[in-house]
C-alpha positions in Angstrom: -10.5 0.1 -16.5 -11.7 -0.5 -13.0 -14.9 -2.4 -12.2 -16.7 -2.1 -8.9 -17.7 -5.4 -7.4 -20.9 -4.2 -5.8 -24.3 -4.1 -7.5 -25.1 -0.5 -6.8 -22.3 0.9 -9.0 -21.2 0.4 -12.5 -18.1 0.1 -14.7 -15.9 3.2 -15.0 -12.7 4.0 -16.8 -9.4 4.6 -15.0 -6.4 5.7 -17.2 -3.3 4.1 -15.7 0.1 5.7 -16.4 2.6 5.2 -13.6 5.7 6.7 -12.1 8.0 5.4 -9.4 7.1 6.2 -5.7 9.2 8.9 -4.1 10.3 7.5 -0.8 13.3 9.1 0.9 15.9 6.4 1.1 17.9 6.4 4.4 21.6 7.1 4.1 22.4 3.7 5.7 19.4 1.4 5.3 21.3 -1.5 7.1 21.8 0.7 10.1 18.0 1.4 10.2 17.4 -2.3 10.1 20.1 -3.2 12.6 21.7 -5.8 10.3 25.1 -6.2 8.7 25.5 -5.0 5.1 25.4 -7.9 2.7 22.7 -10.0 4.5 20.2 -11.9 2.4 16.6 -11.1 1.7 15.3 -13.4 4.4 17.4 -11.6 7.1 16.0 -8.3 5.8 12.4 -9.4 6.1 13.1 -10.9 9.5 14.5 -7.5 10.7 11.5 -5.7 9.2 9.0 -7.9 11.0 10.8 -7.4 14.4 11.1 -3.6 13.9 7.5 -3.2 12.7 6.3 -4.5 16.1 7.7 -1.3 17.7 7.6 1.2 14.8 4.0 0.6 13.5 1.5 3.2 14.7 -0.6 0.4 16.2 2.3 -0.5 18.5 3.0 3.0 19.7 5.3 4.0 16.8 4.5 6.5 14.1 3.7 6.8 10.4 7.1 8.5 9.8 8.9 5.7 11.6 7.2 3.1 9.6 7.9 4.9 6.3 11.6 5.1 7.2 11.6 1.4 7.9 9.8 0.5 4.6 12.3 2.7 2.7 15.2 1.0 4.4 13.8 -2.4 3.5 13.2 -1.5 -0.1 16.8 -0.2 -0.4 18.3 -3.2 1.3 16.3 -5.6 -0.8 17.3 -3.9 -4.0 20.9 -4.2 -2.9 20.4 -7.9 -2.1 18.8 -8.5 -5.5 21.6 -6.7 -7.3 24.1 -8.9 -5.5 22.3 -12.1 -6.1 21.1 -11.3 -9.6 17.5 -12.1 -8.6 14.4 -10.0 -8.4 13.2 -9.3 -4.9 9.6 -9.1 -3.4 7.9 -10.8 -6.4 6.1 -13.7 -4.8 2.7 -13.4 -3.2 2.5 -13.6 0.6 -0.3 -14.7 2.8 -2.5 -11.7 3.7 -1.9 -10.4 7.2 -4.9 -10.0 9.6 -6.2 -6.5 10.0 -4.7 -4.4 12.8 -7.1 -1.4 13.1 -6.1 1.3 15.6 -9.6 2.3 16.7 -12.0 -0.6 16.1 -15.2 -0.6 14.1 -13.8 -2.9 11.4 -15.6 -3.0 8.0 -14.7 -5.1 5.0 -15.6 -5.1 1.3 -14.3 -8.3 -0.2 -13.7 -8.1 -3.1 -14.3 -4.4 -3.5 -13.3 -3.6 -7.0 -11.2 -4.9 -9.9 -8.4 -3.1 -11.7 -7.8 -4.3 -15.3 -4.0 -4.3 -14.8 -1.5 -6.7 -13.3 -0.8 -6.3 -9.6 2.5 -4.5 -10.0 0.8 -1.8 -12.2 -2.3 -1.7 -10.1 -0.2 -1.2 -6.9 1.7 1.7 -8.4 -1.6 3.4 -9.3 -2.9 2.9 -5.8 0.4 4.2 -4.3 0.1 7.4 -6.2 -3.5 7.9 -5.0 -2.5 7.0 -1.4 -0.2 10.0 -1.4 -3.2 12.2 -2.2 -5.6 10.6 0.3 -3.4 10.4 3.4 -0.2 8.9 4.9 1.3 5.6 3.9 1.6 3.4 7.0 2.7 0.1 5.6 3.1 -1.7 2.3 4.2 -5.0 0.8 4.4 -4.5 -2.9 2.5 -5.4 -4.9 0.0 -7.1 -2.7 -0.8 -4.9 0.3 -1.2 -1.2 1.1 -2.1 0.3 4.5 -3.0 4.0 4.6 -4.1 6.5 7.2 -6.8 8.4 5.3 -7.5 12.1 5.9 -11.0 12.2 4.3 -12.9 10.4 5.5 -10.7 9.9 8.6 -10.0 6.2 8.5 -7.5 3.4 8.7 -7.6 1.6 5.4 -6.0 -1.6 4.2 -6.1 -2.7 0.5 -5.2 -6.2 -0.4 -4.5 -7.0 -4.1 -5.0 -10.4 -5.6 -4.1 -11.4 -9.3 -7.1 -12.4 -11.3 -6.7 -13.5 -14.9 -4.6 -10.6 -16.1 -6.4 -8.2 -13.8 -6.3 -7.4 -10.0 -9.0 -7.6 -7.5 -8.8 -5.2 -4.5 -10.3 -5.9 -1.1 -10.7 -3.1 1.4 -10.7 -3.3 5.2 -11.5 -0.1 7.1 -11.6 0.9 10.7 -12.2 4.1 12.6 -9.3 6.1 13.9 -9.4 7.5 17.5 -11.7 10.5 17.8 -13.6 9.7 14.7 -16.7 7.7 13.8 -16.6 4.3 12.0 -16.3 5.0 8.3 -18.7 3.5 5.7 -16.5 1.0 3.8 -18.4 1.8 0.6 -17.7 5.5 1.0 -14.0 4.7 1.5 -14.0 2.6 -1.6 -15.7 5.3 -3.6 -13.1 7.8 -2.5 -10.3 5.6 -3.9 -12.0 5.1 -7.2 -12.9 8.8 -7.6 -9.3 9.7 -6.9 -8.1 7.3 -9.5 -10.5 8.8 -12.0 -9.4 12.4 -11.3 -5.8 11.7 -12.1 -4.7 13.1 -15.4 -1.7 10.9 -16.6 -1.3 12.4 -20.1 1.9 14.0 -18.9 3.8 11.2 -17.1 6.2 13.6 -15.5 3.6 15.8 -13.9 0.2 14.1 -13.2 -2.5 16.5 -12.0 -5.9 16.0 -10.4 
């Protein structure tokens, strides 16, 4: 169940059944990160922060380059977790400030609530993100940044745990060559996409 946090709309049902994301893992994630195999999670995060400054589309990089970096980070963190016996990327991090590529920033805070824990809510949003555009950046399960195709927009979703549920805040900005999007229109696109998913067959979800 997802609940809009804006008075002009009402409660709607969202059936959540999830599957893992399908990122292509680099053959050598440590080579992508420029670190030695076997480094700890802190070194992996430090390498990611440094590389994101040149790979992120806002810094002259590309969506594909950022996706490769994120996949390498996930693989390296999984390896580090397996070696240490700990679970990686489970603690909340402070939200990062918006970095819109084209200006015209709009925010809806909070925008809507998903009646699921952040890890489950994030997986649902990740599936929808693949339909709506290109994943630029993520920090599971608390942040998702997407270049949307319709409406053309840069969009950041920040997830916050809320008593067994998850509130989602949206920040949008225009992309070069396009007008500033209406943040409520962007929000409605996300919710509509969630509602269109048919998850009765977990192996082959369809619109």
